[in-house]
C-alpha positions, -999 to +999 in steps of 0.1 A: +867+402+798+829+411+796+809+416+827+776+399+834+758+431+828+773+434+794+762+398+785+727+404+796+726+437+776+739+419+745+714+390+749+686+415+752+696+432+720+698+399+702+663+389+714+649+422+703+664+419+668+651+384+665+616+394+676+616+423+651+628+400+623+602+374+631+575+400+632+586+414+599+587+380+583+552+372+596+539+405+583+555+398+549+540+363+548+506+376+557+508+403+532+520+379+505+491+355+512+467+384+511+479+397+478+479+362+461+444+352+472+418+351+444+384+366+450+354+342+452+332+342+422+294+338+428+281+306+413+256+310+385+222+293+388+218+259+372+203+260+337+184+232+318+190+229+281+159+231+259+154+198+242+155+198+204+121+188+191+120+155+173+112+162+136+080+145+122+091+117+100+085+124+063+066+096+045+091+076+024+083+077-013+084+042-025+075+023-056+040+008-054+044-029-064+008-029-077+014+000-102+052+005-106+047+042-098+063+062-070+041+073-041+038+076-003+017+046+006-002+045+039-029+023+053-041-011+043-048-025+009-086-028+002-103-050-024-139-044-033-164-066-051-181-044-078-210-050-101-202-053-138-237-050-154-255-021-172-278-016-142-248-005-120-232+019-145-217+044-143-195+031-115-179+052-088-142+053-079-132+025-103-108+049-121-087+051-090-081+013-086-045-001-089-056-035-102-090-045-116-099-082-120-128-092-142-141-126-132-171-149-140-199-149-115-231-168-125-255-169-155-226-159-178-223-125-160-191-109-149-181-092-117-150-071-108-126-072-079-110-038-077-078-035-055-070-001-040-037+010-024-028+043-040-062+059-032-092+052-009-122+067-027-159+060-023-168+030-045-201+019-061-218-005-068-206-030-041-219-065-046-215-100-030-186-122-023-178-155-042-161-186-029-131-181-052-123-146-041-102-156-010-081-177-033-076-149-058-067-124-030-046-147-009-014-135-027-020-100-013-017-111+023-041-102+051-058-073+033-094-060+036-122-073+013-154-053+011-186-068-001-224-064+003-229-099+015-229-134+002-244-169+003-237-192+033-208-211+018-189-182+003-192-164+036-180-195+054-150-197+031-143-160+036-145-163+074-120-192+073-095-172+052-068-147+062-087-117+048-103-090+069-139-089+057-161-058+058-197-069+049-227-046+046-252-073+056-233-076+089-237-039+097-200-031+094-183+002+088-183+025+058-215+017+038-241+041+025-268+041-002-271+063-032-309+068-033-309+081-068-305+045-079-324+013-072-311-014-049-290-035-051-271-013-075-267+016-052-245+004-024-214+026-017-184+019+004-163+048+018-128+032+017-113+060+037-136+051+066-129+014+061-091+019+061-093+040+093-114+015+112-100-019+101-064-031+103-050-049+073-018-055+054-002-029+032+011-034-003+034-062-013+046-078-045+020-100-062+041-108-093+040-077-115+074-067-130+074-031-141+094-014-169+087+018-188+100+002-220+104-034-234+126-042-264+102-071-272+076-046-283+094-038-315+087-072-330+053-078-312+020-079-330-001-047-329-032-048-307-051-015-308-083-034-298-085-062-272-115-084-273-122-114-250-151-130-231-156-137-194-184-162-191-208-151-218-200-114-213-179-097-240-150-077-225-133-052-247-106-025-245-092+001-270-057+016-270-057+053-265-022+066-275-028+100-260-037+085-226-011+057-231-038+034-217-063+008-227-098+021-221-125-005-211-153-006-236-189-019-236-203-025-271-174-004-284-184+025-262-159+038-237-167+030-201-168+062-179-172+066-142-195+090-123-166+116-124-165+114-162-131+097-162-125+066-184-119+033-167-084+029-182-051+011-174-017+009-193-020-030-193-045-056-201-036-091-190-058-120-202-052-149-179-066-183-188-078-202-157-097-234-149-133-224-141-159-248-127-194-247-112-196-240-075-228-258-065-226-246-029-236-211-042-268-210-063-287-177-066-325-171-064-328-177-102-311-211-098-280-199-115-248-217-102-219-195-093-185-202-109-152-209-092-121-195-109-088-213-100-060-188-097-036-213-081-019-234-108-006-224-142-018-215-177-016-192-206-015-154-205-015-126-231-002-092-221-013-061-240+007-029-235+016+001-257-008-011-283+010-045-287+006-081-275+030-105-260+023-142-253+033-159-221+024-181-192+014-177-155+021-199-125+012-197-088+022-226-066+002-217-034-023-195-017+002-169-003+026-170-033+027-143-059+018-151-095+048-154-119+043-141-154+068-151-181+071-149-219+076-179-242+114-178-236+109-179-198+118-142-192+096-120-170+068-102-187+072-065-183+042-044-174+040-006-182+038+014-149+004+026-140-019-004-132-035-034-148-068-050-159-067-088-154-095-107-173-098-142-159-112-163-187-119-199-196-097-220-218-107-215-254-120-179-249-111-156-277-081-133-272 
């Protein structure tokens, strides 16, 4: 039998052992927590990524529907009325045109409408508009037409059309005079300035189908010389095999520009149109201007590679392109590089 003192001593010992154990456990726990803790890492400053510069878009090389040649085309299409008489020769910039129309003006004389998309040179000699020009150019869309001026009715027709007109007599942009020549044969238009200042449509298909070769040429008639007439003006071309182009001729002499380059294209298209007097436009010598209908249909003869192919043309409306077909109804194929289009009366020699 234990005494009370013995029990108290035993209880004291137990309490001491328990306290020591608890202290040891606490120390172990604290030590364990201390050894497992991860050191704090200082946060790095926020950084902003440098944006990747947007690359400048490279102009897409496309096929020019007015020449069939590849090229990076920028800016609007510009058509220019150009003199076609001896007093205005040599011309300037004509060798850089994509399409050159030769049309009847008045008094049996011819004028040109040169269309520029591939290049925008300085062009001379710029002359006046005719009432039928908006009809001819309607197939190109809302392009720019450059002219020196015009009679009241042709200007009224022009202003009512979809074309963007740039007229010297109205004090518009891009004109200068070559004082080495007499007026009115010295008016120059800087097409680069015109293109930069005036908005207009770019290139679109106006009906030319392009092909480097054509199997029909094998059996086609040879045509080293092309001779026709616009009004009472003889219009001629000679095939140059080295250039692979028809060179425009005047009295059998090659037509050169100020630069010394020949006025030459791979194709000559003689397009037979209905042509009538436009009595709303009479010049100071009482000559009546002529109106050439380019909406409708008729005969064409295509000259390329020193050969000729007969066909037809048709154009149903102002904004529609012109369709050119051979006698079998297949598309006429133009040699890439550009085209002369002589707009002639029925019965004109071809």
